[in-house]
C-alpha positions, 0 to 999 in steps of 0.5 A, spaced: 798 100 513 804 101 509 810 096 507 815 100 511 810 101 517 809 093 517 816 092 517 817 096 524 811 092 527 814 086 525 821 088 528 817 089 535 813 083 534 819 078 534 820 074 540 827 076 541 826 083 541 821 083 546 825 079 551 832 082 549 831 088 545 825 091 548 828 098 549 830 098 541 827 103 536 827 101 529 825 106 523 825 104 516 825 108 510 826 106 502 833 102 502 835 105 509 834 102 516 836 106 523 836 102 530 837 106 537 839 101 543 840 104 550 846 099 552 845 096 559 850 091 563 846 085 562 848 085 555 856 085 557 860 079 557 865 077 563 870 082 561 865 088 562 863 090 555 858 089 550 858 082 548 859 081 540 852 078 539 849 085 540 854 088 535 852 082 530 844 083 532 844 091 531 848 090 524 844 084 521 838 088 523 839 094 520 842 091 514 836 086 513 831 092 514 834 096 509 834 090 504 827 088 506 824 095 505 824 094 498 822 087 498 815 087 498 813 079 497 818 075 501 821 075 508 828 075 507 834 071 511 841 072 512 845 068 507 852 071 509 854 077 514 861 079 515 863 084 521 869 088 523 869 090 530 872 097 532 872 099 539 869 096 545 862 099 548 861 100 556 855 103 556 850 109 553 846 109 547 848 105 540 846 107 533 845 102 527 845 105 520 843 100 515 843 101 507 842 097 501 847 097 496 845 092 491 840 088 488 843 081 485 840 076 482 840 072 488 838 077 493 840 083 496 847 086 499 846 091 505 852 094 509 851 097 516 855 101 521 854 102 529 856 109 532 856 111 539 854 117 542 860 121 540 859 119 533 865 114 533 864 107 529 864 101 534 863 096 528 861 095 521 859 090 516 856 087 510 851 082 508 847 078 503 840 077 504 836 072 500 828 071 499 825 065 503 819 061 501 815 065 506 811 071 503 810 077 507 803 077 507 803 070 511 806 074 517 802 077 522 
């Protein structure tokens, strides 16, 4: 199994994705990751629009998997992630795109953006990901 396919399988196997994001789809290529997520009302806060936790999860995952696409030895951890919310989401599908920007001495820097079905940006962000002590080969 290729490293990129392994990452896609790892995403689907994560308990949080099986429970809350089971309808999401991840595609990983070198230095890039794309996630599609249909929005449902059970993802809303009391104000009847998408909860910020969902924005964060999509942005973080897209940026993470863009970095993980080239890190073949260690599982990565989010060290820092900054978000800019642009507009509320009331339904439809969201498309998160992550891109690896830089490899540093201490890890990886990736950015990501979420677009709605009209192609408008609803949120964007940038984060740093560090190597953990867990080797990729230890994960199944």
